[in-house]
MARMARKOL-290218 format. One line per 2 residues: for each residue x, y, z of C-alpha. Coordinates in steps of 0.2 Angstrom, whole numbers. Layout:
X,Y,Z | ...
//
This chain:
569,255,247 | 572,244,232
554,245,227 | 554,264,228
570,265,218 | 563,254,204
547,265,203 | 558,281,201
566,274,185 | 559,279,169
552,261,166 | 544,262,184
536,278,181 | 529,272,164
522,257,172 | 514,267,186
505,277,173 | 499,261,165
492,252,180 | 485,268,188
467,263,186 | 468,245,189
454,237,199 | 458,225,213
448,211,204 | 459,213,188
476,214,197 | 481,196,194
477,196,176 | 486,213,174
501,207,183 | 502,191,173
502,201,157 | 514,214,162
527,201,168 | 530,196,151
539,212,147 | 544,219,164
553,212,180 | 541,203,192
547,214,206 | 544,230,197
526,224,192 | 522,220,210
529,236,216 | 519,246,203
503,237,207 | 505,240,226
509,258,223 | 493,260,213
483,253,227 | 490,265,239
487,280,227 | 469,275,225
467,274,244 | 476,291,246
464,300,235 | 452,303,250
466,313,259 | 476,321,245
464,322,230 | 466,313,214
478,325,206 | 491,324,220
488,306,225 | 491,301,206
509,309,207 | 514,305,225
522,290,232 | 516,281,248
519,268,261 | 505,259,269
508,268,286 | 510,284,276
493,283,269 | 486,278,286
494,291,297 | 497,306,285
486,322,288 | 472,325,276
477,339,264 | 463,351,269
468,351,287 | 487,352,283
483,367,272 | 473,376,285
487,374,298 | 500,380,285
490,395,281 | 488,399,300
507,398,302 | 509,409,287
497,422,295 | 508,421,311
523,428,300 | 532,411,299
543,409,284 | 553,393,289
547,378,298 | 557,363,305
544,348,302 | 549,335,314
542,317,311 | 537,322,293
531,305,288 | 529,305,269
528,324,268 | 510,328,268
512,343,280 | 528,348,272
519,349,255 | 506,361,263
518,372,271 | 529,374,255
513,378,245 | 510,392,258
527,399,253 | 536,392,269
553,385,268 | 553,367,276
566,356,284 | 557,339,284
565,326,296 | 561,308,299
572,294,306 | 565,280,295
576,279,279 | 561,273,267
549,286,274 | 562,300,272
565,294,254 | 547,294,250
545,312,257 | 560,317,246
552,309,231 | 535,318,234
543,335,236 | 551,332,219
535,325,211 | 525,340,216
539,352,211 | 542,358,228
560,352,231 | 566,370,231
557,373,247 | 558,356,255
574,349,262 | 572,331,268
584,325,281 | 585,307,288
589,309,306 | 583,307,324
572,322,327 | 578,323,345
595,327,338 | 591,341,325
595,359,329 | 580,369,325
587,386,331 | 587,394,313
569,391,310 | 554,403,313
543,388,320 | 543,370,324
530,358,319 | 529,341,327
518,326,323 | 523,312,335
520,294,329 | 504,288,338
505,270,333 | 515,256,339
517,238,336 | 500,234,344
491,248,336 | 485,265,341
494,273,356 | 483,283,368
496,288,382 | 504,304,376
520,299,384 | 520,283,373
520,294,357 | 537,293,348
544,305,353 | 535,308,369
523,323,371 | 534,330,385
549,331,373 | 538,339,360
532,352,372 | 549,356,378
555,358,360 | 540,370,357
545,380,371 | 562,384,364
555,390,347 | 547,407,342
532,398,336 | 526,380,337
512,368,333 | 511,350,340
498,339,331 | 491,327,344
476,315,346 | 459,324,348
455,313,363 | 469,321,373
464,326,391 | 462,345,393
472,344,409 | 488,339,400
488,355,389 | 501,367,395
495,383,402 | 505,393,389
498,384,374 | 483,387,364
473,371,361 | 463,369,345
452,355,339 | 449,353,320
435,343,311 | 433,341,292
416,338,285 | 410,334,303
424,321,307 | 436,326,321
453,324,314 | 466,331,326
470,343,340 | 484,355,339
494,363,353 | 500,381,347
514,390,355 | 519,408,352
502,414,346 | 499,427,359
484,418,366 | 490,407,380
476,396,387 | 464,399,373
453,385,367 | 445,384,350
436,373,338 | 439,374,320
427,367,307 | 432,363,289
428,367,275 | 427,385,280
436,388,291 | 424,392,304
432,395,322 | 422,395,338
433,403,352 | 430,398,370
424,411,382 | 425,401,398
407,399,400 | 399,388,414
390,372,409 | 373,376,402
358,373,412 | 347,358,410
330,362,403 | 315,352,396
316,346,378 | 310,360,366
305,360,348 | 323,360,342
338,349,345 | 356,354,341
369,342,339 | 386,351,341
400,347,329 | 413,334,336
427,347,337 | 415,358,348
412,344,360 | 430,339,361
435,357,364 | 422,358,378
413,372,370 | 395,366,370
391,380,382 | 396,392,369
384,384,356 | 370,383,369
372,402,372 | 372,405,353
356,396,351 | 347,401,367
346,383,373 | 351,371,387
356,353,389 | 343,339,388
354,330,402 | 369,336,412
380,322,405 | 374,323,387
380,335,373 | 363,338,365
357,356,366 | 338,360,365
329,376,362 | 312,383,358
317,393,342 | 328,389,327
344,399,326 | 357,397,313
374,391,319 | 388,383,309
394,374,325 | 379,362,327
366,353,316 | 348,357,320
334,345,320 | 315,349,323
309,336,336 | 291,329,333
290,316,347 | 298,312,363
295,294,370 | 303,284,384
314,271,376 | 303,257,369
306,247,353 | 288,242,351
282,260,352 | 295,266,340
291,253,328 | 272,257,328
276,276,326 | 287,273,311
274,262,303 | 261,275,306
272,288,298 | 278,277,284
296,279,288 | 308,269,277
324,279,279 | 329,279,298
344,288,304 | 349,282,321
360,294,332 | 365,290,350
373,298,365 | 372,290,382
364,274,375 | 371,257,374
359,252,360 | 368,249,343
360,258,328 | 360,243,317
352,232,330 | 338,245,332
335,246,313 | 334,227,312
321,227,326 | 310,241,319
312,236,301 | 307,253,294
297,253,278 | 289,267,268
293,283,257 | 297,295,272
313,298,282 | 316,302,301
330,303,313 | 329,295,330
340,301,345 | 343,287,358
349,297,373 | 345,302,391
333,316,396 | 335,320,415
343,303,417 | 329,293,409
332,283,393 | 323,292,380
319,292,361 | 318,309,352
311,308,334 | 312,322,321
321,328,305 | 335,339,300
329,357,300 | 330,365,283
334,383,281 | 322,394,271
327,399,254 | 340,413,255
344,410,273 | 360,403,280
360,385,282 | 359,377,299
373,364,303
//
């Protein structure tokens, strides 16, 4: 708290601007110089905050990260701005004008909600975290829309708000928490709170088992740039039981249609690797139907087909070779093709990609992708390359 108070003074803000671009290797020299004119505690706080802001650029962008305040846990656990913005816009489209943001952290979601024109009550029980959220609302000119309250979220009355957003803490003293009932607060409390609100969105880990999703909730898995970021349980959307996968940027959303598992078929000329959000949402069957394909193995989420069909929900590859798993044969084939850039993907294989690269030692001007997987239960190598769309066509993947 004292560090934040120091940084919010005129001297602290000026020092933050001065150390903004300090590289880690220069920190000691910079600190030594600055301590001649500033208190050592302030210099240390400013350099630490500069490091956090540099780390936060990946989530918040340079413009916002350069003005915001962070804690180490806040940088680690906050929502990426692109995901928070998508979620805020969806709430706005549902007619939400006010949200109780419970477990608000440093305010990343509250900022996105306010920028969507939504009035926000941001609540966190940790005094420093709440103070940082308040400082961030002020730094970004959003204090008029964001009220920050230091309180236990289980004791907050949310009756006057159009929606509730809950982002339970999923980290404890020993690291990441996987049991939803070990969240803080527990998922069961968040669900009961959501049931009492006109609308609600609960941010949860993407690995949550489908069987714990309440029947009245809509479940959405979100990826950004191909990386699965979170799952959201939506209440009050008018689509109970719906399942969707949303890919950012876009957004592009694939809705579940309750299709049965795809049939297993022989490996064709094309292989489709579904986006991680599609896989987490159990919507591989929808992708298989879209591309006219089937699975290479009943337990593997790779779709194969004989013809190329554009889809934003999977990356397409043209397969040139199929071999039983054999390092020597792969090494010989790569040498013959003069492959020096080798991308190794695996699903259903215990082999580590870096270990395989060391063994085959690819050399040459060409590139290839090898899939280590199972085909009809047998360890198999599929070799190919990403499929490029013809000029003027929609890209695959």
